[in-house]
C-alpha positions in Angstrom: 0.5 53.1 -52.4 0.9 49.6 -51.0 3.1 47.3 -53.0 0.8 44.4 -54.3 3.6 41.8 -53.7 4.1 43.0 -50.1 0.3 42.8 -49.5 0.2 39.3 -50.9 3.1 38.2 -48.7 1.3 39.7 -45.7 -1.9 38.0 -46.6 -0.1 34.7 -47.0 1.6 35.2 -43.6 -1.7 36.0 -41.9 -3.2 32.9 -43.4 -0.3 30.7 -42.3 -0.5 32.1 -38.7 -4.2 31.7 -38.7 -3.8 28.1 -39.8 -1.1 27.4 -37.2 -3.4 28.7 -34.5 -6.8 27.6 -35.6 -6.3 24.5 -37.8 -8.8 21.9 -36.6 -7.5 19.3 -34.2 -3.8 20.3 -34.6 -3.8 24.1 -34.3 -2.4 25.8 -31.2 -5.8 27.0 -30.2 -7.3 23.6 -30.4 -4.3 22.1 -28.6 -4.8 24.7 -25.9 -8.5 23.8 -25.6 -7.7 20.1 -25.4 -5.1 20.7 -22.7 -7.6 23.0 -20.8 -10.3 20.4 -21.1 -8.0 17.6 -19.9 -6.9 19.7 -16.9 -10.5 20.4 -16.1 -11.4 16.7 -16.4 -8.5 15.7 -14.1 -9.4 18.3 -11.5 -13.1 17.2 -11.5 -12.2 13.5 -11.3 -9.7 14.1 -8.5 -12.4 16.1 -6.7 -14.9 13.2 -7.0 -12.2 10.7 -5.9 -11.3 12.7 -2.9 -15.0 13.1 -1.7 -15.6 9.4 -2.4 -12.7 8.4 -0.2 -13.9 10.7 2.6 -17.3 9.2 2.4 -15.9 5.7 2.4 -13.8 6.4 5.5 -16.7 8.3 7.2 -14.7 11.5 7.2 -16.1 15.0 6.4 -14.8 16.6 3.2 -14.3 20.4 3.6 -13.4 23.1 1.1 -10.1 23.5 3.0 -9.3 19.8 2.9 -10.3 19.5 -0.8 -8.0 22.5 -1.7 -5.2 20.7 0.1 -5.9 17.4 -1.8 -5.9 19.2 -5.1 -2.9 21.4 -4.2 -4.8 24.5 -5.1 -6.4 27.5 -3.5 -9.8 27.4 -1.8 -11.1 29.8 -4.4 -10.1 27.4 -7.2 -11.5 24.5 -5.3 -14.8 26.3 -4.9 -14.9 26.8 -8.7 -14.2 23.2 -9.3 -17.0 22.2 -6.9 -19.3 24.5 -8.8 -18.4 22.7 -12.1 -19.1 19.3 -10.5 -22.5 20.5 -9.2 -23.4 21.9 -12.6 -22.7 18.4 -14.1 -24.9 16.7 -11.5 -22.0 15.0 -9.8 -22.1 16.7 -6.4 -24.8 18.1 -4.1 -23.7 21.3 -2.4 -25.3 22.7 0.7 -24.2 25.7 2.8 -21.5 23.9 4.8 -21.0 20.5 3.1 -21.0 18.6 -0.1 -21.6 15.0 -1.1 -21.6 12.9 -4.2 -24.8 12.2 -6.2 -25.5 8.7 -7.4 -23.9 9.7 -10.8 -20.9 11.2 -8.9 -20.5 7.9 -6.9 -20.5 5.8 -10.1 -18.0 8.1 -11.8 -15.7 8.2 -8.7 -15.9 4.4 -8.4 -14.7 4.0 -11.9 -11.8 6.4 -11.3 -10.7 4.5 -8.1 -11.1 1.2 -10.0 -8.9 2.5 -12.9 -6.2 3.7 -10.4 -6.0 0.5 -8.4 -6.0 -1.7 -11.6 -3.2 0.4 -12.9 -1.2 -0.1 -9.7 -1.9 -3.9 -10.0 -0.7 -3.8 -13.6 2.5 -1.8 -12.7 3.3 -4.2 -9.8 2.7 -7.4 -11.7 4.0 -6.7 -15.2 6.5 -3.8 -15.2 9.8 -2.9 -13.6 8.5 0.3 -11.9 9.8 0.7 -8.4 7.2 0.2 -5.6 7.5 3.9 -4.6 6.5 4.9 -8.2 3.3 2.9 -8.6 0.9 5.5 -7.0 2.2 8.5 -9.0 2.1 6.5 -12.3 -1.4 5.4 -11.6 -2.5 8.9 -10.7 -1.4 10.0 -14.2 -2.9 7.1 -16.1 -6.2 6.7 -14.3 -7.8 9.6 -16.2 -7.0 8.2 -19.7 -9.1 5.1 -19.7 -12.7 4.6 -20.8 -15.0 2.3 -18.9 -14.5 -0.3 -21.7 -10.8 -0.1 -21.4 -10.9 -0.4 -17.7 -12.9 -3.6 -18.1 -10.4 -5.0 -20.5 -7.5 -4.2 -18.2 -9.3 -6.0 -15.3 -9.9 -9.0 -17.5 -6.2 -9.1 -18.6 -5.2 -9.2 -15.0 -7.6 -11.9 -14.0 -10.1 -9.6 -12.3 -8.0 -8.9 -9.2 -9.9 -8.0 -6.0 -7.1 -5.9 -4.4 -4.3 -3.7 -5.6 -0.6 -4.3 -4.5 -1.2 -2.3 -1.3 -4.2 -4.3 -0.3 -6.8 -1.7 -1.2 -10.0 -3.3 -2.6 -10.6 -2.9 -6.4 -14.2 -2.2 -7.2 -15.9 -4.6 -9.7 -17.6 -3.4 -12.8 -20.8 -3.3 -10.7 -19.2 -1.3 -7.9 -18.8 -4.2 -5.4 -15.9 -4.4 -3.0 -14.0 -7.0 -1.0 -12.8 -5.4 2.2 -9.3 -6.4 3.5 -10.9 -6.5 7.0 -7.8 -5.3 8.8 -7.2 -3.2 11.9 -4.3 -0.7 12.3 -1.1 -2.2 13.5 -1.0 0.6 16.2 -4.2 -0.9 17.7 -3.0 -4.6 17.7 -2.8 -6.3 21.1 0.7 -7.3 22.3 1.8 -10.8 21.4 -0.8 -11.4 18.7 0.7 -12.9 15.5 -1.0 -11.2 12.6 -0.7 -10.9 8.8 -0.3 -7.6 6.9 -3.3 -7.1 4.6 -3.0 -3.4 3.7 -0.4 -0.7 3.5 -1.7 2.8 2.9 0.3 4.6 0.2 -0.7 8.2 1.2 0.7 10.4 2.4 3.9 9.8 0.4 6.3 10.7 3.2 4.8 8.0 5.5 4.6 5.4 2.8 8.3 6.0 2.1 9.1 5.1 5.7 7.2 1.8 5.4 9.0 0.9 2.2 12.3 1.7 3.9 11.4 -0.9 6.5 10.9 -3.5 3.7 7.4 -4.3 4.9 5.0 -6.0 2.5 1.6 -7.6 2.3 1.2 -11.1 3.8 4.1 -10.7 6.2 3.4 -12.1 9.7 4.1 -9.5 12.4 3.9 -9.5 16.2 3.9 -6.4 18.4 5.8 -6.5 21.7 5.8 -2.9 22.7 3.3 0.0 22.3 3.7 3.5 23.7 2.8 7.0 22.8 6.2 7.4 21.0 6.7 4.0 19.2 5.4 0.7 18.1 8.0 -2.1 18.2 7.2 -5.4 16.4 8.8 -8.3 14.7 8.7 -9.9 11.2 10.4 -13.3 11.4 13.8 -12.4 12.9 13.7 -8.7 12.0 12.8 -6.0 14.6 11.0 -2.9 13.5 10.3 0.4 15.3 7.8 2.9 13.9 6.0 6.0 15.2 2.4 5.2 15.9 1.2 7.6 13.1 3.2 5.4 10.7 2.2 2.1 12.1 -1.5 3.2 11.8 -1.0 3.1 8.0 -0.4 -0.7 8.2 -3.5 -2.9 8.5 -3.3 -6.4 9.9 -5.5 -9.4 10.5 -4.8 -11.6 13.6 -4.0 -15.2 12.7 -6.2 -18.0 14.1 -4.3 -19.7 16.8 -4.2 -23.0 15.0 -2.6 -21.4 12.0 0.0 -19.2 13.8 2.9 -21.7 13.3 1.8 -23.6 10.3 4.2 -21.7 8.1 7.3 -22.8 10.1 8.7 -26.1 8.9 10.7 -28.6 10.9 10.6 -30.2 14.4 11.1 -28.7 17.8 14.8 -28.3 18.9 14.1 -30.2 22.1 13.3 -33.3 20.1 17.0 -33.7 18.9 19.4 -35.9 20.7 23.1 -35.3 21.7 25.3 -35.3 18.7 22.5 -34.2 16.3 22.5 -31.0 14.4 19.5 -28.9 13.3 19.2 -25.9 11.0 16.9 -23.2 12.4 13.7 -22.7 10.3 12.0 -20.2 12.7 10.8 -19.4 16.2 7.3 -20.1 17.3 5.0 -17.1 17.7 4.4 -18.3 21.2 7.9 -17.0 22.1 7.3 -13.3 22.7 8.7 -10.1 24.0 12.0 -10.2 26.0 12.3 -14.0 25.6 12.0 -13.8 21.9 14.6 -11.0 21.6 17.0 -13.0 23.8 16.8 -15.9 21.4 17.6 -13.6 18.4 20.4 -12.0 20.4 21.9 -15.5 20.9 22.0 -15.9 17.1 19.1 -18.2 16.8 17.9 -17.1 13.3 16.7 -19.0 10.3 19.5 -20.9 8.5 21.7 -21.1 11.6 23.0 -24.6 12.6 22.6 -25.7 16.2 24.4 -28.7 17.7 23.1 -30.6 20.7 26.1 -30.8 23.0 24.9 -32.3 26.3 21.7 -33.1 28.1 21.6 -32.4 31.8 21.0 -35.7 33.6 18.6 -33.9 35.9 16.6 -32.6 33.0 17.0 -28.8 32.3 18.9 -27.1 30.9 20.4 -28.6 27.7 23.7 -27.3 26.2 23.7 -26.3 22.6 26.5 -25.0 20.4 25.6 -22.2 18.1 28.0 -19.9 16.1 31.0 -21.2 18.1 29.5 -20.6 21.5 27.8 -23.0 24.0 24.4 -21.8 25.3 22.0 -23.4 27.8 18.3 -23.5 27.0 15.4 -24.9 29.0 13.2 -27.5 27.3 10.3 -25.1 27.2 12.5 -22.6 25.3 13.9 -25.2 22.9 10.4 -26.4 22.2 9.6 -23.1 20.6 12.6 -23.3 18.2 11.9 -25.1 14.9 14.7 -26.9 13.1 15.4 -29.3 10.2 17.5 -32.2 11.5 20.8 -32.7 9.5 21.7 -36.1 10.8 
């Protein structure tokens, strides 16, 4: 015969276990369900975002490429696609898939949330530049449309994220950065960086390591199948073409190419005067520009006018303890602030 006390204790134990597992909202079963739903939501939204980016860039999304983007198997990617189709977010055909109007609206909001989060992280937090994307990937799935709108308003409705990607408006409108890949830039064309692609991560890390940022003025002086060499102010950079292609630039109008360099031309100084270098004109290019840098003519460096040749060129200048000779057409491209 079963001991009544033992039976009571067993019953209480069963009830406690059942409560632990099935208690509404906080039980293990409901927590599992929430986690499963969140995982499913993230996978669906990442699927929509990937297809959306492919369509924006006029690339074909395939099952294989989707599986790679989601870091899952093609079988799992196929199941996720079936879920998106069942919810009216994706149209599937035998060999392709595309977003429905509802899918595009949803994907636009996800992209908007991601890029607003990156703007927020860049402008208001101490997160490192290399962490913005991963943090935004995690946070983008947690905002409602109303919360996205409030975040945009708090940031002043920015049009671009810190990498230069356009942020969709509430109505889904975009302001394109209008750039072309740095790898396609013509030699000797001063241009401004307007976009830096943050995927894939390994390439973005190389760009960060070069300390390249939006709005920098760059100029390419060598292009080959193996490397792109370019300058930012007095700094030389060498990148593989596949890396340089992830940087977008806009050529500067000729009348604006030197407006950021303060000062007067070095050739305007008289013997006995000293000027502090503020920059070198973008009209100085290639080998000639590199020679000036090699001579130590960099921003902040004092240059003394030693002697003017009675016959004209060249003029002798003292820089970093050495005397160098520059022709007037070279000195004209060096900008300085006179000291006396």
